[in-house]
C-alpha positions in Angstrom: 0.0 0.0 0.0 2.8 2.4 0.9 4.6 1.8 -2.4 1.4 2.5 -4.3 0.9 5.8 -2.6 4.5 6.8 -3.3 4.2 5.9 -6.9 1.1 7.9 -7.4 2.5 11.3 -6.2 1.8 14.2 -8.5 2.8 17.8 -8.5 -0.3 18.5 -6.5 0.9 16.4 -3.6 4.0 18.5 -3.1 1.9 21.2 -1.4 1.1 18.7 1.3 4.6 17.1 1.5 6.2 20.3 2.6 5.7 22.9 5.3 2.8 22.9 7.7 0.7 20.4 5.7 3.3 17.7 5.9 1.9 14.6 7.7 3.9 13.5 10.8 3.6 9.8 9.9 3.5 7.7 6.7 0.7 5.6 5.4 1.1 2.1 6.7 0.3 -0.2 9.5 -0.8 1.1 12.9 2.3 -0.6 14.3 4.4 1.9 12.4 2.6 4.7 14.1 3.0 3.1 17.6 -0.6 3.2 18.6 -3.8 1.2 18.3 -6.5 2.0 15.8 -9.0 2.8 18.5 -6.7 5.3 20.2 -6.8 9.1 19.6 -4.5 10.1 16.7 -1.6 12.5 17.4 -2.3 14.1 14.0 -4.8 17.0 13.7 -8.1 16.0 12.0 -7.5 18.7 9.3 -4.3 17.0 8.2 -6.0 13.6 8.0 -8.9 14.9 6.1 -6.6 16.8 3.7 -4.6 13.7 3.1 -7.7 11.7 2.4 -9.0 14.3 0.0 -5.7 14.6 -1.9 -5.5 10.8 -2.1 -8.9 10.6 -3.7 -8.0 13.4 -6.1 -4.8 11.6 -7.2 -6.7 8.4 -7.8 -9.3 10.2 -9.9 -6.8 12.3 -11.7 -8.2 11.9 -15.3 -10.2 15.1 -15.9 -11.8 16.5 -19.1 -11.1 20.2 -19.1 -13.5 21.1 -21.9 -15.1 19.3 -24.8 -14.4 21.9 -27.6 -11.5 24.2 -26.7 -9.2 22.3 -24.4 -7.7 18.9 -24.5 -8.3 16.6 -21.6 -5.8 17.1 -18.8 -4.5 13.6 -18.8 -2.6 12.0 -15.9 0.4 11.7 -18.2 0.5 15.5 -18.7 1.2 16.0 -15.0 3.4 13.0 -14.5 0.8 10.7 -12.9 0.4 7.0 -14.0 -2.8 6.5 -16.0 -5.7 4.6 -14.3 -7.4 1.7 -15.9 -10.3 2.7 -18.2 -12.9 1.0 -16.0 -11.7 2.8 -12.9 -11.8 6.2 -14.7 -15.3 5.5 -16.0 -16.5 4.8 -12.5 -14.9 8.0 -11.2 -17.5 10.6 -10.0 -15.3 13.3 -11.4 -15.4 12.2 -15.0 -17.7 15.0 -16.1 -17.2 17.6 -18.8 -15.9 20.6 -16.9 -16.6 23.8 -18.9 -13.7 25.7 -17.3 -10.3 27.0 -18.4 -7.1 26.0 -16.6 -4.4 28.7 -16.4 -1.2 26.8 -15.6 -0.6 23.1 -14.9 1.9 23.8 -12.2 -0.6 25.8 -10.1 -2.7 23.4 -8.2 -5.6 24.1 -5.9 -9.2 23.0 -5.5 -11.0 24.4 -8.6 -14.8 24.7 -9.1 -16.5 24.2 -12.4 -20.1 24.2 -13.7 -21.3 21.2 -15.6 -23.9 21.0 -18.3 -24.7 23.2 -21.3 -26.8 25.9 -19.7 -24.0 27.6 -17.9 -25.7 30.9 -17.2 -29.0 29.8 -15.6 -31.1 31.8 -18.0 -33.0 30.9 -21.2 -30.8 30.5 -24.3 -32.4 33.4 -26.1 -31.8 35.7 -23.2 -28.2 34.5 -23.0 -27.7 35.2 -26.7 -29.2 38.7 -26.4 -27.1 39.5 -23.3 -23.9 38.2 -24.9 -24.6 40.3 -28.1 -25.1 43.5 -26.0 -22.1 43.0 -23.8 -19.8 42.2 -26.6 -20.9 45.3 -28.4 -20.2 47.3 -25.3 -16.7 45.7 -25.0 -15.9 46.6 -28.6 -17.0 50.2 -28.0 -14.5 50.6 -25.1 -11.8 48.8 -27.0 -12.1 51.3 -29.8 -12.0 54.4 -27.5 -8.9 53.0 -25.6 -7.1 52.2 -28.9 -7.6 55.8 -30.1 -6.3 57.4 -26.9 -3.6 54.8 -26.3 -4.7 53.8 -22.8 -4.7 50.3 -21.4 -7.2 47.6 -22.3 -6.8 44.1 -20.9 -5.0 41.7 -23.3 -7.3 38.8 -22.5 -10.5 40.7 -23.4 -8.8 42.1 -26.5 -7.9 38.6 -27.7 -11.5 37.5 -27.3 -12.6 40.5 -29.3 -10.1 39.8 -32.1 -11.3 36.2 -32.4 -8.0 34.6 -31.2 -9.8 33.3 -28.1 -11.6 31.1 -27.2 -10.4 28.8 -30.0 -6.7 29.3 -29.3 -6.7 29.6 -25.5 -3.2 28.5 -24.3 -3.0 25.0 -22.8 -0.7 23.7 -20.1 1.3 26.9 -19.6 4.2 26.9 -17.3 6.0 29.9 -15.7 9.4 30.9 -16.9 11.4 31.9 -13.8 14.7 32.5 -15.5 13.9 36.0 -16.7 12.4 36.9 -13.4 15.5 35.7 -11.5 17.7 38.0 -13.7 15.7 41.1 -12.9 16.6 43.1 -9.8 13.9 43.9 -7.3 14.7 47.7 -7.2 14.7 50.0 -10.2 18.1 51.6 -11.0 18.9 54.8 -9.1 17.5 57.9 -10.9 20.1 60.3 -12.3 21.1 63.3 -10.3 19.9 65.5 -13.1 16.3 64.1 -12.8 14.7 67.0 -14.6 17.2 66.7 -17.5 18.4 70.3 -17.1 21.8 69.5 -18.6 20.2 67.5 -21.5 19.6 69.5 -24.6 16.0 69.8 -25.7 15.0 67.7 -28.8 14.9 69.6 -32.1 12.4 68.5 -34.7 12.9 69.4 -38.3 9.2 69.6 -39.0 7.0 72.0 -37.1 3.3 72.0 -37.7 0.6 74.6 -37.5 -1.8 74.4 -34.6 -5.4 75.6 -34.9 -8.6 75.2 -32.9 -11.6 73.6 -34.5 -14.8 72.7 -32.6 -13.2 72.5 -29.2 -10.1 70.4 -30.3 -6.6 71.5 -31.2 -5.7 70.3 -34.7 -2.2 69.6 -36.0 -2.1 70.8 -39.6 0.5 70.8 -42.3 1.6 73.7 -44.5 -1.6 73.4 -46.6 -3.8 74.0 -43.5 -5.2 70.4 -43.5 -4.8 67.8 -40.8 -1.6 65.8 -41.2 -2.6 62.3 -42.4 -0.8 60.3 -39.7 -3.0 62.0 -37.0 -6.3 62.3 -38.9 -7.7 59.0 -37.6 -7.2 60.1 -33.9 -9.8 62.9 -34.0 -13.1 61.6 -32.7 -16.6 62.4 -33.7 -19.1 64.0 -31.3 -22.0 62.3 -33.1 -20.3 58.9 -32.8 -19.8 59.5 -29.0 -23.4 60.5 -28.5 -24.7 57.5 -30.5 -22.5 55.2 -28.4 -23.7 56.9 -25.2 -27.3 56.4 -26.3 -26.7 52.8 -27.1 -25.1 52.1 -23.7 -27.9 54.0 -21.9 -30.4 51.5 -23.5 -28.3 48.6 -22.3 -28.1 49.7 -18.7 -31.9 49.9 -18.4 -32.6 46.7 -20.3 -34.4 44.4 -17.9 -33.2 41.0 -19.0 -29.6 42.3 -19.4 -29.7 43.8 -15.9 -30.9 40.4 -14.5 -28.3 38.5 -16.4 -25.4 40.8 -15.2 -26.7 40.7 -11.6 -26.8 36.9 -11.7 -23.3 36.7 -13.1 -21.9 39.1 -10.5 -23.6 37.2 -7.7 -22.2 34.0 -9.1 -18.7 35.6 -9.1 -19.0 36.7 -5.5 -20.2 33.3 -4.3 -17.5 31.6 -6.4 -14.8 33.7 -4.7 -16.2 32.9 -1.2 -16.1 29.1 -2.1 -12.6 29.5 -3.4 -11.5 31.1 -0.1 -13.2 28.3 1.9 -11.4 25.7 -0.1 -8.0 27.3 -0.7 -7.3 29.9 2.0 -4.8 27.7 3.7 -3.1 26.9 0.4 -2.8 30.6 -0.4 -1.4 31.3 3.1 1.1 28.4 2.8 2.3 29.8 -0.6 2.9 33.3 0.9 4.8 31.8 3.9 7.0 29.8 1.5 8.4 33.1 0.1 11.3 34.5 2.1 11.6 38.1 3.1 8.4 39.4 1.3 5.3 40.4 3.2 2.6 43.1 3.0 4.9 45.8 4.5 7.6 45.4 1.8 5.6 45.1 -1.4 5.0 48.1 -3.6 1.8 50.0 -3.1 0.7 53.2 -4.8 -1.7 55.8 -3.6 -3.6 56.1 -6.9 -5.8 59.0 -5.8 -4.5 61.8 -3.6 -4.6 65.5 -3.9 -1.3 67.3 -3.5 -2.9 70.3 -1.6 -4.2 67.9 1.1 -1.5 65.2 1.0 -0.1 66.0 4.5 -2.1 65.2 7.7 -3.4 67.9 9.9 -0.6 67.6 12.5 2.1 67.8 9.8 0.5 71.0 8.5 0.2 72.4 12.0 3.9 71.8 12.8 4.9 73.3 9.5 2.9 76.5 10.0 4.2 76.9 13.6 7.8 76.5 12.4 7.3 79.2 9.7 5.7 81.6 12.2 8.8 81.3 14.4 11.5 81.3 11.7 10.1 83.5 9.0 8.0 86.0 10.9 9.3 89.0 9.0 9.0 87.4 5.5 6.6 89.2 3.2 4.0 86.6 2.2 1.3 88.6 0.4 0.4 92.0 -0.8 -2.8 93.7 0.3 -4.0 97.1 -1.2 -0.5 97.3 -2.8 1.1 97.1 0.7 3.4 94.2 1.6 2.2 92.0 4.5 4.6 89.9 6.6 3.8 86.5 8.1 3.8 88.0 11.6 1.3 90.6 10.5 -1.0 88.0 9.0 -1.3 86.1 12.2 -1.4 89.2 14.4 -4.5 90.4 12.5 -6.1 87.0 13.2 -5.2 87.3 16.8 -3.1 84.1 16.8 0.5 83.3 17.8 2.4 80.1 17.3 1.7 78.8 20.8 -2.1 79.2 20.4 -2.3 77.2 17.3 -3.8 73.7 17.7 -5.2 71.0 15.5 -8.7 72.0 16.6 -8.1 75.6 15.8 -6.8 74.6 12.4 -10.2 73.0 11.7 -9.3 71.2 8.5 -10.6 67.7 9.4 -13.9 66.5 8.0 -16.6 65.6 10.5 -20.2 64.4 10.7 -21.3 67.9 9.5 -19.7 67.3 6.0 -21.8 64.3 5.2 -23.6 65.1 1.9 -22.3 68.6 2.3 -19.5 69.0 -0.3 -19.7 72.8 0.1 -18.8 72.5 3.8 -16.1 70.0 2.9 -14.5 72.5 0.5 -14.2 75.1 3.3 -12.0 72.6 5.2 -9.2 73.4 2.8 -8.9 76.8 4.5 -6.8 76.5 7.7 -8.4 78.3 10.7 -11.3 79.1 8.2 -9.0 81.7 6.5 -8.6 81.5 2.8 -5.5 83.7 3.3 -3.6 80.8 4.9 -4.6 78.5 2.1 -3.3 81.1 -0.3 0.0 81.3 1.6 0.7 77.7 2.4 -1.0 75.4 -0.1 -0.9 77.3 -3.5 1.7 77.0 -6.2 1.1 80.5 -7.6 1.2 83.2 -4.9 3.3 86.1 -3.7 6.1 83.8 -2.5 6.1 81.7 -5.7 4.6 78.7 -3.9 7.7 78.3 -1.7 5.9 77.0 1.4 3.7 74.6 -0.5 6.8 73.2 -2.2 8.5 72.8 1.2 5.7 70.9 2.9 5.1 68.8 -0.2 8.8 67.8 -0.3 8.5 66.7 3.3 5.6 64.5 2.4 7.6 63.0 -0.5 10.6 62.5 1.8 8.4 60.5 4.1 7.4 58.3 1.1 11.0 57.8 0.2 11.8 56.8 3.8 9.1 54.2 3.6 10.6 53.0 0.3 7.6 50.8 -0.6 4.9 53.5 -0.6 4.3 55.6 -3.7 1.8 58.3 -4.7 0.3 60.1 -7.6 -0.6 63.6 -6.3 -2.9 65.8 -8.2 -1.9 69.4 -9.0 -4.4 71.8 -10.4 -4.6 73.6 -13.8 -7.7 75.7 -13.9 -7.9 76.9 -17.5 -8.2 80.6 -16.7 -5.1 81.6 -18.7 -2.5 79.9 -21.0 0.5 80.6 -18.8 -0.7 78.4 -15.9 1.2 75.4 -17.3 4.5 77.4 -17.5 4.0 78.7 -13.9 3.4 75.2 -12.6 6.4 73.8 -14.4 8.6 76.7 -13.2 7.4 76.1 -9.6 8.2 72.4 -9.8 11.7 72.9 -11.3 12.6 75.9 -9.2 11.8 74.2 -5.9 12.8 70.8 -7.2 9.5 69.2 -6.2 10.5 65.7 -7.4 10.6 62.2 -6.0 11.3 58.7 -7.4 8.2 57.7 -5.3 5.8 60.0 -7.0 4.3 60.8 -10.4 2.0 63.8 -11.0 -1.5 63.9 -12.3 -3.1 67.2 -13.4 -6.6 67.8 -12.2 -8.9 70.2 -14.1 -11.7 71.5 -11.9 -15.1 71.8 -13.7 -15.5 75.5 -12.8 -16.4 77.1 -16.1 -19.6 78.7 -14.7 -17.6 80.5 -12.0 -15.0 81.8 -14.5 -17.8 82.9 -16.8 -19.6 84.8 -14.0 -16.3 86.7 -13.3 -15.6 87.3 -17.0 -12.4 85.3 -16.9 -13.5 83.4 -20.0 -16.0 84.1 -22.7 -16.7 80.6 -24.1 -16.0 77.0 -23.0 -13.5 76.7 -25.8 -11.4 79.4 -24.2 -11.1 77.2 -21.1 -10.1 74.2 -23.3 -7.7 76.3 -25.3 -6.0 77.5 -22.1 -5.6 73.9 -20.9 -4.6 72.0 -24.0 -3.0 74.3 -26.5 0.3 74.8 -24.4 0.6 71.0 -24.4 0.4 70.8 -28.2 2.8 73.7 -28.5 5.5 72.1 -26.3 5.0 68.8 -28.2 5.4 70.7 -31.5 8.4 72.7 -30.4 9.9 71.9 -27.0 12.0 75.1 -27.0 8.7 77.1 -26.8 8.1 75.9 -23.3 11.4 74.3 -22.1 10.5 74.0 -18.4 7.1 72.6 -19.3 8.7 70.0 -21.6 10.8 68.7 -18.7 8.0 68.8 -16.1 5.6 66.8 -18.4 8.0 63.8 -18.3 6.9 63.4 -14.7 3.2 63.7 -15.5 1.2 60.5 -16.0 -2.4 61.6 -16.5 -5.2 64.1 -16.5 -8.0 64.1 -13.9 -11.4 65.9 -13.9 -12.6 67.0 -10.4 -15.6 68.8 -8.8 -18.7 68.0 -6.8 -20.5 65.4 -8.9 -23.7 65.8 -6.9 -24.3 69.2 -8.4 -27.5 69.3 -10.5 -26.8 69.5 -14.3 -29.1 72.0 -16.0 -27.7 71.4 -19.4 -28.0 68.1 -21.3 -25.4 67.0 -23.8 -27.0 66.0 -27.1 -26.7 66.9 -30.8 -28.3 70.3 -30.3 -25.7 71.3 -27.6 -23.4 74.0 -29.0 -19.8 73.1 -29.6 -17.3 74.7 -27.2 -16.7 77.9 -29.4 -20.5 78.4 -29.3 -21.0 77.5 -25.7 -21.5 80.9 -24.0 -24.2 79.8 -21.5 -23.7 80.9 -17.8 -24.6 77.4 -16.7 -21.9 74.8 -16.3 -21.7 72.2 -19.1 -22.6 68.6 -18.0 -20.1 66.1 -16.8 -20.0 64.1 -20.1 -19.5 67.3 -22.1 -16.4 68.1 -20.1 -15.1 64.6 -20.3 -15.7 64.1 -24.0 -13.8 67.3 -25.0 -11.0 66.4 -22.6 -10.8 62.9 -24.2 -11.0 64.4 -27.7 -8.0 66.7 -27.1 -6.0 64.0 -25.2 -6.5 61.5 -28.0 -5.0 63.9 -30.6 -2.3 65.0 -28.2 -1.2 61.5 -27.3 -1.0 60.5 -31.0 1.1 63.6 -31.6 3.4 62.9 -28.7 3.8 59.2 -29.7 4.9 60.4 -33.1 7.5 62.7 -31.4 8.7 59.9 -29.1 7.4 61.5 -25.9 5.4 60.1 -23.0 1.6 60.1 -23.2 -1.2 60.8 -20.7 -4.1 58.7 -19.4 -7.5 60.0 -18.6 -8.3 59.1 -15.0 -11.2 61.3 -13.7 -13.2 61.3 -10.5 -16.3 59.4 -11.5 -19.3 57.7 -9.8 -18.8 59.3 -6.3 -22.3 60.9 -6.5 -24.6 62.4 -9.1 -26.1 60.6 -12.1 -25.1 57.1 -13.2 -24.5 58.5 -16.7 -21.1 59.8 -15.3 -20.1 56.1 -15.0 -21.3 55.4 -18.5 -19.1 58.2 -19.8 -16.2 57.1 -17.7 -16.5 53.5 -19.0 -16.2 54.7 -22.6 -13.5 57.3 -22.2 -11.4 56.7 -19.1 -8.5 54.4 -18.5 -9.5 54.2 -14.8 -11.7 56.1 -12.4 -11.6 57.4 -8.8 -14.4 56.4 -6.4 -17.0 54.4 -8.5 -19.2 53.8 -5.5 -22.4 54.3 -7.6 -21.5 51.2 -9.7 -23.2 49.2 -7.0 -26.5 50.5 -8.4 -25.8 49.6 -12.1 -25.2 45.9 -12.5 -24.7 46.1 -16.3 -21.9 48.7 -16.0 -20.4 46.8 -13.0 -20.2 43.6 -15.1 -18.6 45.6 -17.9 -16.0 47.1 -15.5 -15.2 43.5 -14.5 -14.9 42.2 -18.1 -12.7 45.0 -19.1 -10.8 45.0 -15.7 -11.1 48.8 -15.6 -9.3 50.3 -12.7 -11.2 51.8 -9.7 -9.3 53.8 -7.1 -11.5 53.7 -4.0 -11.2 55.8 -0.9 -13.5 54.4 1.8 -12.6 56.8 4.6 -13.2 59.8 2.3 -16.6 58.3 1.2 -17.4 57.7 4.9 -17.2 61.4 5.6 -19.0 62.6 2.5 -21.3 60.2 0.8 -21.6 56.6 2.1 -20.9 55.0 5.5 -17.9 52.7 5.8 -20.0 49.6 6.4 -22.0 50.2 3.2 -19.0 50.8 1.0 -19.0 48.4 -1.9 -15.2 47.9 -2.0 -15.2 44.4 -0.4 -17.9 43.2 -2.8 -16.1 44.6 -5.8 -12.9 42.8 -4.6 -14.7 39.5 -4.1 -16.3 39.7 -7.6 -12.9 40.3 -9.1 -13.2 44.0 -10.2 -9.8 45.8 -10.5 -10.0 47.9 -7.3 -7.3 49.6 -5.3 -7.2 51.6 -2.0 -6.3 55.3 -2.0 -6.4 58.1 0.5 -8.0 61.1 -1.4 -7.3 63.8 1.2 -5.1 62.8 4.2 -5.5 66.4 5.5 -9.2 65.9 5.9 -9.6 62.2 6.7 -6.5 60.7 8.2 -4.6 61.0 11.5 -1.2 59.3 11.0 1.9 60.1 9.0 1.4 57.0 6.8 -2.1 57.7 5.5 -2.1 54.9 2.9 -1.2 52.3 5.6 -3.9 53.8 7.8 -6.4 53.2 4.9 -5.2 49.6 4.5 -5.3 48.8 8.2 -8.8 50.1 8.8 -10.1 48.2 5.7 -8.4 45.0 7.0 -9.9 45.3 10.4 -13.5 46.3 9.4 -13.8 43.9 6.4 -11.5 41.1 7.8 -9.3 41.2 4.7 -6.6 38.5 4.6 -3.0 39.0 3.8 -3.7 37.8 0.3 -6.5 40.3 -0.2 -4.3 43.1 1.0 -1.4 42.1 -1.3 -3.9 41.8 -4.2 -5.1 45.4 -3.6 -1.5 46.6 -3.5 -0.7 44.8 -6.8 -3.8 46.3 -8.4 -2.7 49.8 -7.3 0.7 49.4 -9.0 -1.0 48.1 -12.2 -3.4 51.0 -12.3 -0.7 53.6 -11.6 1.0 55.8 -14.2 4.6 54.7 -13.3 6.6 53.8 -16.3 6.9 50.2 -17.6 10.6 50.2 -16.8 9.8 50.8 -13.1 6.9 48.4 -12.9 9.1 45.6 -14.3 11.2 45.8 -11.2 8.2 46.1 -8.8 5.9 43.4 -10.4 8.3 41.3 -12.5 9.4 41.4 -16.2 6.3 39.5 -17.4 3.8 41.6 -15.5 1.8 42.4 -18.6 1.2 38.7 -19.4 -2.1 37.0 -18.6 -2.7 35.1 -15.4 -0.1 33.3 -13.4 2.7 33.9 -16.0 2.4 37.6 -15.3 2.7 37.2 -11.5 5.9 37.0 -9.5 5.1 36.2 -5.9 8.6 37.1 -4.8 7.8 40.7 -5.7 4.0 41.0 -5.2 3.4 38.5 -2.4 0.2 37.5 -4.2 -0.1 33.7 -4.4 -0.2 32.2 -7.8 -3.3 30.4 -6.7 -5.2 33.7 -6.3 -3.9 35.1 -9.6 -4.8 31.8 -11.3 -8.3 31.8 -9.8 -8.9 35.4 -11.0 -7.7 34.7 -14.5 -9.6 31.5 -14.9 -12.8 33.1 -13.6 -12.3 36.0 -16.1 -11.7 33.7 -19.0 -14.7 31.5 -18.1 -17.0 34.6 -18.1 -15.7 35.7 -21.5 -16.0 32.2 -22.8 -19.7 32.1 -21.8 -20.3 35.2 -23.8 -18.3 34.5 -26.9 -19.2 30.8 -27.3 -22.9 31.5 -27.2 -22.6 33.5 -30.4 -22.1 30.3 -32.3 -24.9 28.4 -30.8 -27.9 27.7 -33.0 -31.2 29.3 -32.1 -33.7 27.1 -30.3 -36.7 26.0 -32.4 -39.9 27.6 -31.6 
């Protein structure tokens, strides 16, 4: 009996032959064990049951993976002797398993659905749902290809027709390349802004002109240059796609189908955890050195103006009152005003200041009151202090904001494994804003290897219009995007901006989404040059014209060999669900997305496209939805691509490490496992705008590959079992949709 068991070992059994799962005795007679059969065993019941289960699995190793697309996973393929035919025929596991297996060397307890009706709905409803969803996937793929933003390779291969017919079988990980790649990126050069590097000179310079809200790159003849013509998008096409998606998200049978699939995914994950949690933990423990504290994690949504906590800002202000009391910090009525005079007028000295007096923390009174929340950006309720300490363009040239921001970045560098993507503002009130921001960054050397910048554009046209700062909406767009086209066309026209943009990864759109929208975006809505209304344009109007300009800009910058930008707006925090619909079509990833819980069709599409969602539960808890009701744990269970972020540490956090505070509270409240935490951290790096050459060191050289092949547990601490489960579930969902296209219609 012992010989038989030894001969029938497979790669699966290695999990239980090592580490905590290793039995303390061998199979054999009770004499070998030194006890009688009726005495209590010295081995835990869990180990005995696990051994019995694995023995049964080994004996019934012959499995059929799929009838059409996959060859049977025979015992020979995994090095197990083949059973006699009659034994295999009697096996209760000899059932056609309609499931995909990611890699043969990743073994865990898999679940599969048997039978033809895989979706639990009538075939006609399934075919209709598949048709609608595939149409929506093609829409997003087209928009992402135009702008050059990320789209998951697995979904793209299904859309191209390569899958499911050519799904890879029996893949194995190649560890040689991984072993030869260092864990840390190379040290950045001392001249990180490239000040000593000459600017590129292009022989061909083009003419730039504005047309219907978009900057066009034209040749000498005044026409669009042919290489960029295809990257200009049509407003009518966008409105038609939006209308089509709107029909989908209110379609009853489609809503039911998506809700059922999402529920299935959530329950499937819960079963996976019940069956494989110990295996995942064992896999993590087997990796030396790596744990949650020393894996890379990125704060994918944080505003630079509130990136410090309240105690940090308080200490900084106190220090400046003491050390720079006589420094002129602003000009009032053409008279210089010193720091000391500012605080004397307020009746405050350095000793009096406290966190409570600063009053920048959100409280219960800010819930559903975004207007009150915005006032929290003013320390001591004084906009003057905000102007002095957390603005880039002021009397002192943004010196104090640069200093406090560099302290925040220094803390990130000290932690080594924490990174951030702070948002800096460009308002669109004048064309020189970009040059001022770039000059501020370079003059004060606001740079860190642990940070990349995003530029946020507040949706404040109505305020600028009421103050006669702009005449039309096109003027705002012109102020925001034309300098970017100019520096791409001729870097010498904005040398500081050219260097600063190398550290910018994306564009964000921010404001209170809960504001009522009085204007509807349709074919009758004026184009930006004709938009002179005092009312603010709707969310989708802003986002479409930002996307249209970015698409042309990215194509132009790719042609020039420069870095490109992703569109990563605030979306789905409040307001109408149409914001999410627009975000799905135009954005690479979004911030918040809590309203997705109300729209199952869009939620399922976010899953199928693995669209990034940077969620901030503590921020939402103070503004829009209580922590217990936050949908993040549900999104994570279903397999959506979610990450944790801080949003505004100044308003919501207490400790110096705001991101770790966010993770720790989430882990305690939602009982997240180490594997869940590491998965969230890996997602944050994937969503971030850090360059590929950096991510290769953080995640592994194959990180863009599908499934297990793209994971390196020695860097991410995410078990291959978890990554394999996620990929297999994703492929199975896509297979359900794409296979049904070829099924014959049922006879009436």
